[in-house]
C-alpha positions as CSV (number, residue, x, y, z in Angstrom):
1,X,-130.6,-181.5,67.2
2,X,-126.7,-181.0,67.3
3,X,-127.5,-178.4,65.0
4,X,-129.6,-176.3,67.4
5,X,-127.2,-176.8,70.0
6,X,-124.6,-175.2,67.4
7,X,-127.0,-172.7,66.6
8,X,-127.2,-171.8,70.5
9,X,-124.1,-171.8,71.1
10,X,-123.3,-169.4,68.2
11,X,-125.9,-167.3,69.8
12,X,-124.6,-167.0,72.8
13,X,-121.1,-166.4,71.5
14,X,-122.2,-163.4,69.7
15,X,-124.1,-162.4,72.9
16,X,-121.0,-162.3,74.7
17,X,-119.3,-160.5,72.1
18,X,-122.3,-157.8,72.1
19,X,-122.2,-158.1,75.6
20,X,-118.5,-157.6,75.8
21,X,-118.6,-154.6,73.2
22,X,-121.5,-152.8,75.9
23,X,-119.2,-153.2,79.0
24,X,-116.1,-151.4,76.6
25,X,-118.3,-148.8,75.7
26,X,-119.9,-148.5,79.2
27,X,-116.3,-148.4,80.4
28,X,-115.3,-146.1,77.9
29,X,-118.5,-143.4,78.7
30,X,-117.5,-143.8,82.6
31,X,-113.9,-143.3,82.1
32,X,-115.0,-140.0,79.8
33,X,-117.9,-139.0,82.3
34,X,-114.5,-139.2,85.7
35,X,-112.4,-137.5,83.4
36,X,-115.0,-134.3,83.2
37,X,-115.7,-135.2,87.0
38,X,-112.1,-134.5,88.0
39,X,-111.6,-131.9,85.7
40,X,-114.7,-129.6,86.8
41,X,-115.7,-130.9,89.9
42,X,-118.6,-128.0,91.1
43,X,-119.7,-127.9,88.1
44,X,-123.7,-129.1,87.7
45,X,-123.4,-132.8,86.6
46,X,-126.3,-132.3,84.3
47,X,-124.4,-129.6,82.0
48,X,-120.9,-132.1,82.3
49,X,-122.0,-135.4,81.6
50,X,-125.7,-134.4,79.2
51,X,-129.3,-135.4,79.5
52,X,-128.6,-139.0,79.1
53,X,-126.9,-139.4,82.4
54,X,-129.9,-138.3,84.4
55,X,-132.8,-140.2,82.7
56,X,-135.8,-138.0,83.1
57,X,-133.4,-134.9,84.3
58,X,-132.7,-136.7,88.1
59,X,-130.4,-139.2,89.0
60,X,-131.2,-142.8,89.5
61,X,-133.3,-143.1,92.7
62,X,-130.5,-145.8,93.8
63,X,-127.4,-143.0,93.2
64,X,-129.4,-140.6,95.1
65,X,-130.0,-142.8,98.0
66,X,-126.3,-143.6,98.6
67,X,-124.4,-140.8,97.1
68,X,-126.5,-137.9,98.5
69,X,-124.7,-138.1,101.8
70,X,-125.3,-134.3,102.4
71,X,-128.8,-133.8,101.3
72,X,-127.8,-131.6,98.9
73,X,-130.1,-132.9,96.1
74,X,-130.1,-134.9,93.1
75,X,-127.9,-132.5,91.7
76,X,-125.8,-132.1,94.5
77,X,-122.5,-129.8,93.9
78,X,-120.0,-127.7,96.4
79,X,-121.4,-124.3,96.1
80,X,-118.3,-121.7,95.7
81,X,-115.9,-121.1,98.9
82,X,-116.7,-118.2,100.9
83,X,-114.6,-115.7,103.5
84,X,-114.5,-113.2,106.2
85,X,-116.2,-110.2,104.6
86,X,-113.2,-108.0,104.9
87,X,-110.6,-107.5,102.8
88,X,-108.1,-108.4,104.6
89,X,-110.1,-111.3,105.0
90,X,-110.4,-112.5,101.2
91,X,-106.9,-111.7,101.0
92,X,-105.9,-114.3,103.6
93,X,-108.7,-117.1,103.3
94,X,-110.1,-116.7,106.9
95,X,-113.0,-118.2,107.4
96,X,-116.2,-116.6,107.7
97,X,-117.2,-114.3,110.9
98,X,-121.4,-115.3,110.4
99,X,-121.3,-118.9,108.7
100,X,-124.7,-120.9,108.3
101,X,-124.5,-124.2,109.8
102,X,-128.0,-125.4,107.3
103,X,-126.3,-124.4,103.9
104,X,-124.4,-126.9,101.5
105,X,-121.5,-127.3,102.2
106,X,-118.8,-125.1,100.5
107,X,-115.5,-125.9,98.9
108,X,-112.8,-126.3,101.7
109,X,-115.7,-127.7,104.0
110,X,-115.8,-131.1,105.6
111,X,-119.2,-132.6,107.6
112,X,-118.0,-135.3,110.5
113,X,-121.1,-136.0,112.1
114,X,-122.4,-132.9,113.5
115,X,-118.9,-130.8,113.3
116,X,-118.6,-128.8,110.1
117,X,-114.8,-128.1,109.4
118,X,-114.0,-125.1,107.2
119,X,-110.4,-125.0,105.8
120,X,-108.6,-121.7,105.6
121,X,-105.3,-120.2,104.8
122,X,-102.8,-119.5,102.3
123,X,-99.2,-120.5,101.3
124,X,-97.2,-117.7,100.6
125,X,-93.6,-117.1,98.4
126,X,-93.0,-113.2,99.4
127,X,-89.6,-111.5,99.0
128,X,-88.4,-108.1,101.3
129,X,-86.1,-105.1,100.1
130,X,-84.8,-102.3,102.8
131,X,-83.2,-100.0,101.8
132,X,-81.3,-100.4,105.6
133,X,-80.6,-103.2,107.1
134,X,-82.6,-104.5,110.0
135,X,-82.1,-108.3,110.0
136,X,-85.7,-108.9,109.9
137,X,-87.9,-110.8,107.8
138,X,-91.1,-110.4,106.1
139,X,-93.0,-108.3,109.6
140,X,-90.2,-105.2,109.7
141,X,-89.3,-103.5,113.2
142,X,-90.2,-100.0,112.9
143,X,-88.2,-98.6,116.4
144,X,-85.0,-100.9,115.4
145,X,-84.5,-99.1,111.8
146,X,-80.6,-98.3,112.2
147,X,-79.5,-95.0,113.5
148,X,-76.7,-93.9,111.2
149,X,-73.9,-94.4,114.0
150,X,-74.5,-97.9,113.3
151,X,-72.9,-99.5,109.5
152,X,-76.1,-101.6,109.2
153,X,-77.9,-98.0,108.2
154,X,-75.4,-97.6,105.3
155,X,-76.4,-101.2,104.2
156,X,-79.3,-102.2,102.5
157,X,-81.1,-105.9,103.1
158,X,-83.1,-108.6,100.9
159,X,-84.6,-112.0,102.1
160,X,-87.0,-114.5,100.0
161,X,-89.7,-116.2,102.7
162,X,-91.8,-118.4,102.8
163,X,-93.3,-117.7,106.7
164,X,-96.7,-115.7,106.3
165,X,-97.6,-118.8,105.1
166,X,-100.5,-119.3,107.0
167,X,-102.6,-122.8,108.1
168,X,-106.3,-122.1,109.3
169,X,-109.4,-124.3,110.6
170,X,-112.7,-123.2,112.5
171,X,-115.1,-126.2,113.7
172,X,-118.4,-125.5,114.4
173,X,-121.6,-127.1,115.8
174,X,-124.3,-127.0,117.5
175,X,-124.4,-127.4,121.1
176,X,-128.4,-126.3,121.6
177,X,-131.2,-125.3,119.4
178,X,-129.6,-121.5,119.8
179,X,-126.6,-122.1,120.8
180,X,-123.6,-122.2,118.2
181,X,-119.8,-123.6,119.5
182,X,-117.2,-123.0,117.6
183,X,-113.1,-123.4,118.2
184,X,-110.6,-121.6,115.7
185,X,-106.8,-122.2,114.8
186,X,-104.7,-120.2,112.8
187,X,-100.7,-120.6,112.6
188,X,-98.0,-119.2,110.6
189,X,-94.0,-120.1,110.6
190,X,-92.9,-116.4,112.1
191,X,-91.8,-118.4,115.5
192,X,-88.2,-118.8,115.8
193,X,-86.8,-121.5,117.7
194,X,-83.2,-121.8,119.3
195,X,-81.3,-123.7,116.2
196,X,-83.5,-121.5,113.9
197,X,-81.2,-119.7,110.7
198,X,-81.2,-118.7,107.6
199,X,-78.3,-120.3,106.5
200,X,-78.9,-123.8,105.6
201,X,-81.9,-125.4,106.9
202,X,-84.0,-122.7,108.3
203,X,-86.2,-124.8,109.8
204,X,-88.3,-122.1,111.4
205,X,-90.8,-123.1,113.6
206,X,-94.8,-123.0,113.4
207,X,-96.3,-120.4,116.2
208,X,-99.8,-119.7,117.6
209,X,-101.8,-116.7,115.8
210,X,-105.1,-117.1,116.5
211,X,-106.4,-120.1,119.0
212,X,-109.8,-119.6,120.4
213,X,-112.9,-121.0,121.3
214,X,-116.5,-119.3,121.2
215,X,-120.1,-119.8,122.1
216,X,-122.6,-118.1,120.0
217,X,-126.4,-117.3,120.7
218,X,-127.6,-115.6,117.6
219,X,-131.5,-115.5,118.6
220,X,-130.2,-113.0,122.0
221,X,-127.5,-112.0,121.0
222,X,-124.9,-112.7,122.8
223,X,-121.0,-114.0,122.0
224,X,-118.8,-115.2,124.6
225,X,-114.9,-115.7,123.5
226,X,-111.9,-117.2,125.3
227,X,-108.2,-117.8,124.4
228,X,-106.1,-116.2,121.8
229,X,-107.6,-113.6,119.3
230,X,-107.2,-110.4,118.1
231,X,-107.7,-107.6,121.0
232,X,-111.2,-106.0,121.0
233,X,-109.1,-102.5,120.5
234,X,-108.9,-103.4,116.8
235,X,-110.7,-102.2,114.3
236,X,-113.7,-103.7,113.0
237,X,-115.2,-103.3,109.4
238,X,-118.7,-104.3,110.7
239,X,-119.8,-105.3,114.2
240,X,-117.6,-106.8,117.1
241,X,-117.4,-110.2,115.9
242,X,-113.8,-112.1,115.7
243,X,-112.6,-112.7,112.7
244,X,-114.3,-109.4,111.2
245,X,-111.1,-107.5,112.6
246,X,-110.1,-104.4,109.8
247,X,-106.5,-105.8,109.4
248,X,-104.4,-103.5,106.5
249,X,-104.0,-105.1,103.3
250,X,-100.6,-104.9,103.5
251,X,-97.9,-108.0,102.7
252,X,-95.8,-106.6,105.6
253,X,-96.5,-108.6,108.5
254,X,-96.1,-106.0,110.9
255,X,-98.7,-103.6,109.2
256,X,-98.7,-100.4,109.5
257,X,-97.7,-97.9,112.3
258,X,-101.0,-96.0,113.5
259,X,-102.6,-99.4,113.4
260,X,-103.6,-100.8,117.2
261,X,-103.7,-104.2,118.3
262,X,-102.6,-107.1,119.5
263,X,-103.2,-110.5,119.2
264,X,-103.3,-112.0,123.4
265,X,-105.0,-114.3,125.5
266,X,-108.7,-112.9,126.9
267,X,-111.7,-113.8,127.7
268,X,-114.6,-111.4,125.9
269,X,-118.3,-110.9,126.2
270,X,-120.0,-108.6,123.2
271,X,-123.7,-107.9,123.2
272,X,-125.6,-107.4,119.7
273,X,-128.9,-105.2,120.0
274,X,-131.4,-105.4,116.9
275,X,-132.6,-107.9,114.8
276,X,-130.0,-107.2,111.9
277,X,-127.3,-106.6,114.9
278,X,-126.4,-103.3,113.7
279,X,-125.5,-102.2,117.0
280,X,-123.2,-103.8,119.5
281,X,-121.3,-103.7,123.0
282,X,-118.3,-105.3,123.8
283,X,-115.5,-105.9,126.9
284,X,-112.6,-107.9,126.9
285,X,-110.2,-108.7,129.7
286,X,-106.9,-109.3,128.0
287,X,-103.6,-110.2,128.8
288,X,-101.0,-107.8,130.2
289,X,-97.7,-107.2,129.0
290,X,-95.9,-104.0,129.4
291,X,-92.8,-101.8,127.5
292,X,-90.8,-99.7,129.8
293,X,-88.3,-97.7,128.7
294,X,-85.9,-95.0,129.7
295,X,-83.4,-94.2,132.9
296,X,-84.0,-95.7,136.8
297,X,-82.5,-93.2,138.8
298,X,-81.6,-96.8,140.8
299,X,-79.4,-97.5,137.7
300,X,-76.7,-95.1,139.9
301,X,-75.1,-97.1,141.7
302,X,-74.7,-94.4,144.2
303,X,-78.0,-95.0,145.5
304,X,-78.0,-98.4,146.6
305,X,-81.2,-99.2,145.3
306,X,-82.7,-101.4,142.4
307,X,-85.7,-101.3,139.9
308,X,-87.6,-104.7,139.3
309,X,-90.6,-104.5,136.6
310,X,-90.0,-107.3,134.6
311,X,-88.2,-111.2,135.1
312,X,-86.8,-113.5,132.7
313,X,-88.7,-116.2,131.2
314,X,-88.8,-120.0,133.0
315,X,-90.6,-123.0,132.7
316,X,-92.4,-122.7,129.0
317,X,-92.1,-118.9,129.3
318,X,-89.2,-117.6,126.4
319,X,-85.8,-117.5,128.7
320,X,-84.4,-115.0,125.7
321,X,-87.3,-112.3,126.9
322,X,-88.5,-110.8,129.7
323,X,-91.7,-110.7,131.1
324,X,-93.1,-107.7,133.1
325,X,-95.1,-107.5,136.6
326,X,-98.4,-105.9,135.5
327,X,-100.5,-107.0,138.8
328,X,-103.7,-106.7,136.6
329,X,-105.4,-107.8,132.9
330,X,-105.8,-104.7,130.6
331,X,-109.4,-104.1,130.5
332,X,-110.9,-102.7,126.9
333,X,-114.3,-102.0,125.8
334,X,-115.8,-101.1,123.0
335,X,-119.2,-99.9,121.6
336,X,-119.9,-100.0,117.4
337,X,-122.7,-98.9,115.1
338,X,-123.5,-100.2,110.9
339,X,-126.7,-97.8,110.9
340,X,-127.0,-98.4,107.5
341,X,-124.0,-96.1,105.9
342,X,-120.2,-97.0,107.4
343,X,-118.7,-98.7,110.9
344,X,-118.3,-96.4,113.6
345,X,-116.8,-97.2,116.7
346,X,-115.6,-95.8,119.9
347,X,-113.1,-97.5,122.3
348,X,-112.0,-96.7,125.8
349,X,-108.7,-98.8,128.0
350,X,-107.7,-99.4,131.7
351,X,-104.1,-100.5,131.6
352,X,-102.2,-101.7,135.3
353,X,-98.5,-101.0,135.8
354,X,-96.6,-102.2,138.7
355,X,-92.5,-102.3,140.0
356,X,-90.8,-102.2,142.9
357,X,-87.3,-100.2,144.3
358,X,-85.7,-102.2,146.4
359,X,-82.8,-101.3,149.2
360,X,-81.0,-103.7,151.4
361,X,-83.8,-105.0,153.6
362,X,-86.7,-103.8,152.5
363,X,-88.5,-101.6,149.4
364,X,-91.9,-100.5,148.3
365,X,-94.4,-101.5,145.6
366,X,-95.6,-98.4,142.6
367,X,-98.6,-99.0,141.1
368,X,-100.1,-96.8,138.5
369,X,-103.4,-96.6,136.3
370,X,-103.0,-96.0,133.2
371,X,-104.9,-96.0,129.7
372,X,-107.4,-93.7,127.5
373,X,-110.1,-94.0,124.8
374,X,-110.1,-93.7,120.5
375,X,-112.5,-94.4,117.9
376,X,-112.8,-95.4,114.5
377,X,-114.5,-95.9,111.1
378,X,-115.0,-97.4,108.0
379,X,-116.8,-95.9,105.1
380,X,-117.9,-96.7,101.6
381,X,-117.2,-93.8,99.4
382,X,-118.3,-95.8,96.6
383,X,-120.3,-98.6,97.3
384,X,-117.9,-101.8,96.5
385,X,-115.5,-99.4,94.7
386,X,-113.9,-97.3,97.1
387,X,-113.4,-96.8,100.9
388,X,-112.0,-95.0,103.4
389,X,-111.0,-95.6,107.4
390,X,-109.6,-93.4,110.1
391,X,-108.3,-94.8,113.6
392,X,-106.7,-93.4,116.2
393,X,-106.1,-93.7,120.1
394,X,-105.1,-91.3,122.9
395,X,-103.7,-91.6,126.4
396,X,-101.3,-92.6,128.6
397,X,-99.5,-95.9,128.3
398,X,-100.9,-97.3,125.6
399,X,-97.2,-98.1,123.6
400,X,-98.2,-101.5,123.4
401,X,-101.0,-101.6,121.7
402,X,-99.1,-99.2,118.5
403,X,-97.8,-101.9,116.0
404,X,-94.3,-100.2,116.6
405,X,-94.3,-101.4,120.3
406,X,-94.0,-98.2,121.4
407,X,-92.8,-98.0,125.6
408,X,-95.6,-97.7,127.7
409,X,-93.7,-96.3,130.5
410,X,-90.5,-94.8,131.6
411,X,-89.6,-94.0,136.0
412,X,-90.1,-91.1,138.2
413,X,-88.4,-89.8,141.1
414,X,-88.4,-93.0,143.4
415,X,-87.9,-95.4,140.5
416,X,-91.6,-95.8,140.3
417,X,-93.9,-96.2,136.8
418,X,-94.2,-93.2,135.1
419,X,-96.5,-93.9,132.4
420,X,-95.8,-92.4,129.4
421,X,-98.8,-89.4,127.1
422,X,-98.9,-90.9,123.5
423,X,-101.6,-91.1,120.8
424,X,-101.6,-93.4,117.1
425,X,-103.3,-92.3,114.2
426,X,-104.0,-94.5,110.9
427,X,-105.7,-93.5,107.9
428,X,-106.9,-95.5,104.9
429,X,-107.9,-95.4,101.5
430,X,-108.3,-98.7,99.7
431,X,-110.8,-100.0,97.2
432,X,-111.6,-102.6,93.6
433,X,-111.0,-100.2,90.5
434,X,-111.5,-103.7,88.7
435,X,-112.9,-107.3,89.6
436,X,-109.0,-108.5,89.9
437,X,-107.4,-105.6,91.4
438,X,-107.2,-104.0,94.2
439,X,-105.2,-100.8,95.0
440,X,-104.5,-99.8,99.3
441,X,-102.9,-96.4,100.8
442,X,-102.5,-96.1,104.7
443,X,-100.4,-93.6,106.1
444,X,-100.2,-93.7,109.9
445,X,-97.9,-92.6,113.4
446,X,-97.7,-93.7,116.7
447,X,-95.8,-91.0,119.0
448,X,-94.6,-90.1,122.8
449,X,-96.4,-86.9,123.2
450,X,-94.4,-85.3,125.8
451,X,-90.9,-86.3,127.4
452,X,-90.9,-87.7,131.0
453,X,-87.7,-87.0,132.4
454,X,-86.1,-85.7,135.2
455,X,-82.0,-84.5,136.5
456,X,-80.6,-85.3,139.6
457,X,-77.0,-84.8,141.2
458,X,-75.8,-84.6,137.8
459,X,-77.3,-87.0,136.2
460,X,-79.6,-87.8,133.3
461,X,-83.2,-89.8,134.2
462,X,-86.3,-90.8,132.3
463,X,-88.0,-91.0,128.9
464,X,-86.7,-88.2,126.4
465,X,-84.2,-86.3,128.6
466,X,-82.7,-83.1,127.0
467,X,-79.6,-83.9,128.8
468,X,-79.3,-87.7,126.9
469,X,-76.3,-87.5,124.8
470,X,-77.6,-88.1,121.3
471,X,-74.0,-86.3,119.5
472,X,-72.8,-89.5,118.2
473,X,-76.0,-90.3,116.0
474,X,-74.6,-88.8,113.1
475,X,-71.0,-90.5,112.7
476,X,-70.3,-93.9,112.0
477,X,-69.4,-96.3,115.0
478,X,-69.6,-93.5,117.3
479,X,-71.0,-94.8,120.8
480,X,-72.0,-91.5,122.3
481,X,-76.1,-92.1,120.8
482,X,-79.2,-92.7,123.0
483,X,-81.7,-92.3,120.5
484,X,-83.0,-96.0,120.1
485,X,-84.0,-96.2,123.7
486,X,-85.9,-92.3,123.4
487,X,-87.7,-92.8,119.7
488,X,-90.5,-89.7,119.9
489,X,-92.3,-90.5,117.0
490,X,-92.6,-93.5,113.9
491,X,-94.3,-93.0,110.9
492,X,-95.0,-94.6,107.7
493,X,-96.7,-94.3,104.1
494,X,-97.8,-96.8,102.2
495,X,-99.4,-97.9,99.2
496,X,-99.7,-101.5,96.7
497,X,-102.0,-103.7,95.1
498,X,-103.0,-107.3,95.0
499,X,-103.8,-108.7,91.6
500,X,-106.1,-111.8,90.9
501,X,-103.9,-113.8,88.6
502,X,-106.1,-117.1,88.7
503,X,-109.8,-118.5,90.3
504,X,-110.8,-121.6,89.5
505,X,-112.1,-124.5,91.1
506,X,-109.4,-125.5,93.0
507,X,-108.3,-121.8,94.7
508,X,-107.1,-118.3,93.8
509,X,-103.8,-117.6,92.9
510,X,-102.7,-113.4,94.4
511,X,-100.2,-111.3,93.3
512,X,-99.1,-108.8,95.4
513,X,-96.6,-105.7,95.9
514,X,-95.7,-102.5,98.2
515,X,-93.9,-99.9,98.7
516,X,-93.5,-98.0,102.2
517,X,-91.6,-95.1,103.3
518,X,-90.8,-94.9,107.5
519,X,-89.5,-92.2,109.2
520,X,-87.7,-92.3,112.6
521,X,-87.6,-89.4,115.5
522,X,-85.9,-89.2,118.5
523,X,-86.3,-86.6,121.3
524,X,-83.9,-84.0,121.2
525,X,-80.8,-84.4,123.4
526,X,-77.4,-82.5,123.6
527,X,-76.3,-83.0,120.2
528,X,-79.3,-82.7,118.0
529,X,-82.5,-84.6,116.9
530,X,-81.7,-88.1,115.0
531,X,-83.9,-89.0,113.2
532,X,-83.3,-92.1,110.6
533,X,-85.7,-93.5,107.7
534,X,-86.1,-96.7,105.4
535,X,-88.1,-97.4,102.4
536,X,-89.0,-101.6,102.3
537,X,-90.6,-103.2,98.3
538,X,-92.0,-105.9,98.9
539,X,-93.5,-108.7,96.4
540,X,-95.9,-111.7,97.2
541,X,-97.2,-114.2,95.4
542,X,-99.9,-116.1,96.8
543,X,-102.1,-119.3,96.5
544,X,-105.2,-120.0,98.2
545,X,-106.0,-123.7,98.5
546,X,-109.8,-123.5,99.9
547,X,-110.9,-120.0,98.0
């Protein structure tokens, strides 16, 4: 009996040792599998772990039940990420404008109940060199390029910056069988607080770029948007849906002269037509903000009057800038067509300006209507290899919508608003000669087509007056130079590249470079026709963690 007991004990000890060895082997295998999965989390598990991990070609039923929380199947993986189907969307990791809420989860997506979250944006380290010092960050002040009477005109500048780094989040879900709701937030760090500086803390602040909500009925072709987004006046790559804007591919955060855009509060309705939504019409009611310029006759103290067309910000508005006294929103209408080759648009805009001239004991309001129209196109010259785009706008009071922020209006003889005639034009050529290389070039201009000015009692008023003194614009430290308040044209030619240096399961690394030459011309006055220019070189290193 004792021998049998000892034999059983020995057998039990051997079984324990065998089990311990098996446990060590299983733990080692699990550690190996975990390392493989962490190294390539999106690859098919069967390829990574081998057939032995999937008896019969499938996961064990218990793991299928408990681990497949999104219903992606036995061999569950995350599909590749998607961005908005525009060149700019690919470079900035903007979530797509045409999502599929019933598709498997993609990289950069989360599912919380019935809400799908898509992460976007990028981190950027950029540098900019300018031949003339305008004390700007990554966004150039085109109409602030110094004239030759300013010492800054004879000095270059260099800055390094991360402030264009962008964070984006899209939340979307089904309200009913036909109705999709989404909310989109996009922010960067190009805001400035009262303590912001580049000396030590570099404490620049987060700002709202795009913040809106949207209701989408794909079946009936209706799209309603409310909040801050790109203006409907912006050229689109296709259709008229948010996040499909054809923004220039440049590093420069102020884009290119001739590019028409704003990002502002609006309420927009878009209707698409046809099963493939190849045609669309939209109307947008957008927050107004005019850009006045020139000399009012009420600036002459002898006239004993004042002109009121702007007020300093109060409460939560910025107290360091002005807010014009516009009486109504800007109205923008657009139709778009994607017939099968190219994208085409026609645009119309209507604006409302108002000021008040006052004397002691009374005054009068002056309201003027301005606006114009234009169009644009995007043409695939060589499909997926070479594209051409063109857009333009012409009318009165349209300066706000050009990227250079040219003036919208000046003043007439009684101090009333006088809209300025203006035109903007942008041409672009871009393409992908290699899978990892994007090249682009743009040429654009914004111009005030003619003067709006008059003389009275030996004084000069309005915008572009021939009597304005320009004699000091060519002499350093001279003070008699009225050029900055009477700019006629801002034009630029630019080109650059984006190279995909690395792309994998943990994001995309882009390297970009850009050169531009900008020309600024003022109206002629006494002493000649002042002009200035600037050369700019920009470099960018962007990491897109979710693309």
